[in-house]
C-alpha positions as CSV (number, residue, x, y, z in Angstrom):
1,M,61.9,15.5,-8.5
2,G,60.0,17.5,-5.7
3,L,60.9,21.2,-5.6
4,R,63.4,22.4,-7.9
5,T,66.4,24.4,-6.9
6,P,67.8,27.5,-8.8
7,A,70.7,25.5,-9.7
8,E,68.7,22.7,-11.3
9,Y,66.6,25.3,-13.0
10,L,69.7,26.8,-14.7
11,D,71.2,23.6,-15.5
12,S,68.1,22.6,-17.4
13,L,68.6,25.5,-19.5
14,R,72.1,25.0,-20.3
15,A,71.1,21.4,-21.3
16,Q,68.7,22.8,-23.8
17,H,70.9,24.4,-26.2
18,P,68.7,26.4,-28.1
19,E,69.7,28.6,-31.4
20,V,69.4,32.1,-30.2
21,Y,70.4,35.3,-31.9
22,A,70.5,38.8,-30.4
23,R,71.5,41.9,-32.2
24,G,73.0,39.9,-35.1
25,Q,75.2,37.6,-32.7
26,R,74.8,33.9,-31.9
27,I,74.3,33.5,-28.1
28,E,75.9,30.4,-27.0
29,S,74.4,30.3,-23.5
30,V,71.3,32.4,-22.6
31,V,72.0,31.3,-19.0
32,D,75.2,33.2,-19.0
33,H,74.8,36.0,-21.1
34,P,74.2,39.4,-19.5
35,L,71.2,40.5,-22.1
36,F,69.1,37.8,-20.3
37,A,70.2,38.0,-16.7
38,S,67.4,40.1,-15.4
39,T,64.6,37.9,-16.9
40,I,66.1,34.6,-16.0
41,S,66.5,35.9,-12.5
42,C,63.0,37.5,-12.0
43,W,61.1,34.7,-13.9
44,G,63.5,31.8,-13.1
45,T,65.7,31.5,-10.2
46,W,64.0,34.1,-8.1
47,V,60.5,32.1,-8.3
48,V,62.2,28.7,-8.0
49,A,64.2,29.9,-5.0
50,A,61.2,31.6,-3.2
51,A,59.8,27.7,-2.4
52,H,63.0,27.0,-0.4
53,D,62.8,30.4,1.5
54,P,61.7,30.0,5.1
55,V,59.6,33.0,5.3
56,L,58.0,32.5,1.8
57,A,57.4,28.6,1.8
58,E,54.2,29.0,3.8
59,T,52.8,30.6,0.6
60,M,54.9,29.2,-1.9
61,V,54.4,25.6,-1.4
62,A,51.4,23.9,-2.1
63,S,49.8,20.5,-0.9
64,P,51.0,17.2,-2.7
65,D,50.9,17.4,-6.8
66,L,49.7,14.4,-8.8
67,N,53.0,12.7,-8.1
68,G,52.5,12.8,-4.5
69,E,55.4,15.0,-3.6
70,E,55.4,18.9,-2.6
71,C,54.4,21.3,-5.3
72,H,55.5,24.8,-6.1
73,V,52.2,26.6,-6.0
74,F,52.5,27.8,-9.6
75,W,52.6,24.3,-10.7
76,H,49.8,23.3,-8.5
77,M,46.3,22.3,-9.7
78,A,43.5,23.9,-7.8
79,T,41.1,21.5,-6.3
80,S,39.5,24.1,-3.7
81,P,38.7,27.5,-3.1
82,D,41.5,27.9,-0.9
83,D,43.9,26.5,-3.5
84,L,42.9,29.4,-5.5
85,M,43.3,32.1,-2.8
86,Q,46.7,30.5,-2.0
87,N,47.8,31.0,-5.7
88,L,46.4,34.6,-5.7
89,W,48.6,35.2,-2.5
90,A,51.6,33.8,-4.1
91,A,51.4,36.0,-7.2
92,R,50.8,39.2,-5.0
93,L,53.7,38.1,-2.9
94,L,56.1,37.8,-5.8
95,S,54.8,40.9,-7.5
96,E,55.8,42.7,-4.4
97,R,59.2,41.2,-3.9
98,S,60.5,40.3,-7.5
99,P,60.2,43.5,-10.0
100,L,59.2,41.0,-13.1
101,S,57.6,38.2,-11.4
102,G,53.9,37.5,-10.9
103,Y,53.2,34.3,-12.7
104,A,55.9,31.7,-13.7
105,S,54.1,29.1,-15.9
106,I,51.0,31.0,-17.6
107,G,49.9,27.5,-19.3
108,R,49.1,26.0,-16.1
109,D,45.7,27.4,-16.0
110,E,45.0,25.8,-19.5
111,L,46.4,22.7,-18.2
112,Q,43.8,22.8,-15.1
113,S,41.0,23.6,-17.6
114,L,42.0,20.4,-19.8
115,L,42.0,18.3,-16.8
116,M,38.3,19.3,-16.0
117,A,37.3,19.2,-19.8
118,T,38.7,16.0,-20.9
119,Y,37.4,14.3,-17.7
120,D,34.0,15.2,-18.8
121,L,34.5,14.2,-22.3
122,D,35.7,10.7,-21.6
123,G,32.7,10.3,-19.5
124,A,30.4,11.5,-22.1
125,Q,32.0,9.8,-24.9
126,G,33.9,6.8,-23.6
127,T,37.3,8.5,-25.0
128,D,40.6,8.2,-23.1
129,Y,41.9,11.8,-23.2
130,H,41.9,12.4,-19.7
131,P,44.6,9.8,-18.6
132,R,47.0,11.3,-21.3
133,V,46.6,14.7,-20.0
134,V,47.0,13.5,-16.4
135,D,50.4,12.0,-17.5
136,Y,51.7,15.4,-19.0
137,V,50.6,17.3,-16.0
138,K,52.4,14.9,-13.8
139,R,55.7,15.4,-16.0
140,F,54.8,19.2,-15.9
141,Q,54.8,19.3,-12.0
142,R,57.8,16.8,-11.7
143,E,60.0,18.9,-14.1
144,Q,58.6,22.2,-13.2
145,L,58.2,22.9,-16.9
146,L,57.7,26.6,-18.1
147,T,54.5,26.5,-20.6
148,A,52.7,29.3,-22.3
149,A,49.3,29.3,-23.8
150,A,49.0,29.2,-27.6
151,V,46.5,31.2,-29.7
152,T,47.4,30.1,-33.1
153,D,45.6,26.6,-32.7
154,V,42.5,28.2,-31.2
155,K,42.3,30.4,-34.2
156,E,42.7,27.5,-36.7
157,A,40.0,25.6,-34.9
158,M,37.7,28.6,-35.0
159,K,38.3,28.7,-38.9
160,A,37.4,25.0,-39.2
161,I,34.4,25.2,-37.5
162,C,33.2,28.3,-39.4
163,V,33.8,26.6,-42.8
164,R,31.7,23.6,-41.6
165,R,28.9,25.9,-40.7
166,K,29.2,28.0,-43.4
167,V,29.7,31.3,-41.6
168,A,32.2,34.3,-41.9
169,L,34.9,34.7,-39.1
170,Q,36.4,37.9,-38.4
171,I,38.8,38.5,-35.6
172,N,39.7,41.8,-34.3
173,P,42.8,41.8,-32.0
174,T,42.4,44.9,-29.6
175,H,45.7,44.6,-28.1
176,E,49.1,42.7,-28.7
177,G,51.6,42.5,-26.1
178,K,54.5,41.8,-28.6
179,T,58.3,42.3,-27.9
180,A,59.4,46.1,-28.5
181,A,63.0,46.3,-29.2
182,C,65.0,49.7,-28.4
183,A,66.6,51.1,-31.3
184,P,70.6,50.2,-31.0
185,W,71.3,53.9,-32.2
186,M,69.4,55.5,-29.1
187,M,70.7,52.7,-26.9
188,E,74.1,53.9,-27.8
189,Q,73.7,57.6,-27.1
190,I,72.0,56.9,-23.8
191,G,75.0,54.6,-22.8
192,R,77.2,57.4,-23.7
193,A,75.2,59.7,-21.3
194,I,75.5,56.9,-18.6
195,A,79.2,56.4,-19.0
196,A,79.7,60.1,-19.0
197,E,78.4,60.2,-15.5
198,G,80.9,57.5,-14.2
199,L,78.6,54.9,-14.2
200,P,78.7,51.3,-15.6
201,V,76.6,50.8,-18.8
202,R,74.2,47.8,-18.4
203,E,71.4,46.4,-20.7
204,L,68.6,44.4,-19.7
205,S,65.4,43.0,-21.1
206,S,62.1,43.9,-19.3
207,G,59.2,41.7,-18.9
208,A,57.0,44.4,-17.9
209,G,54.6,46.4,-20.1
210,H,55.6,49.7,-21.2
211,D,54.6,52.7,-23.4
212,G,57.0,51.6,-25.8
213,M,55.1,48.6,-26.8
214,A,52.6,50.9,-28.3
215,L,55.3,53.8,-29.5
216,V,57.6,51.2,-31.1
217,D,55.2,51.1,-34.3
218,L,55.5,54.7,-34.7
219,T,59.0,55.6,-33.8
220,D,62.4,54.2,-32.4
221,I,62.4,54.0,-28.9
222,G,64.9,53.9,-26.2
223,M,64.8,53.4,-22.2
224,L,66.4,54.6,-19.1
225,F,65.9,52.6,-16.0
226,V,66.4,53.9,-12.6
227,R,66.8,51.2,-9.8
228,C,64.1,50.6,-7.3
229,K,64.4,50.1,-3.5
230,G,64.5,46.2,-2.9
231,G,64.0,45.8,-6.6
232,I,60.1,46.1,-6.1
233,S,58.6,47.8,-9.2
234,H,55.1,48.4,-10.7
235,N,53.7,48.1,-7.2
236,P,52.5,50.7,-4.8
237,A,55.7,50.0,-2.6
238,E,57.9,51.1,-5.4
239,A,60.4,53.8,-4.1
240,I,63.6,55.4,-5.3
241,T,66.1,57.3,-3.4
242,L,66.8,61.2,-4.0
243,E,70.3,60.3,-4.9
244,D,69.0,58.0,-7.8
245,A,66.3,60.4,-9.1
246,D,69.2,62.9,-9.5
247,T,71.7,60.6,-11.2
248,G,68.6,59.6,-13.7
249,A,67.8,63.2,-14.3
250,R,71.1,64.0,-14.8
251,V,71.9,61.0,-17.1
252,F,68.6,61.9,-19.1
253,L,69.5,65.7,-19.5
254,R,73.1,64.8,-20.7
255,F,71.3,62.5,-23.2
256,I,69.0,65.5,-24.3
257,E,71.7,67.9,-24.6
258,N,73.9,65.7,-26.6
259,F,71.0,63.9,-28.6
260,R,71.7,63.3,-32.3
261,P,68.8,62.1,-34.7
262,A,69.4,58.7,-36.2
263,N,69.7,60.3,-40.0
264,A,71.9,63.3,-38.6
265,G,75.1,61.4,-40.0
266,A,78.7,60.9,-38.0
């Protein structure tokens, strides 16, 4: 298949027909729904398109993959220190240019580990795990699958080992980056403040970490975003114009002046 295009990426999402609900409503197409636009753009089409950009291609396109084709750096399996450095520079490049991007396929690192572990295991035990992992990695690279690392199976395996060895297992999570949903009633008030300034009200999902991820366990949250120059966010190069800062301040002030607690009634 070679390097996937943004159009091919979007078509692959449309072909999946997932059953998705947001705010109590069935979403017929996550690709075409505005609520998912920023995530699909930053983590999907932007990342894919970077490999076709003449300026970025030197960093974003790696040596041939296991299928013998050109490979996007985020789907490439490192075989040398230079490969690791290329991946690092690619992640840095995208984090500078795309507000939410940085790593398109988190599970790639786990597949890399499986390739090495199964090779050693087959050599020591005479098993045939490695060829099967290789077959999956070929598909992973050929179709540019988006993968993620799972923790549940690891926990279950740890429990099973402890049962066999008759020892106790205690897992103490120190941080969980779960989704933090903004309160609809607060979003509605923020939206009114935006509209009162004569601006269009747009809603988006953010893949970046925010204080709201911790505060959501204590209280309702809402967020007001001010656009960044060139779309660069969470980066030393992040900047906004004085005009946008003024607009954001006026919207926020209007929100505070007209704020009504959720239990204040109509």
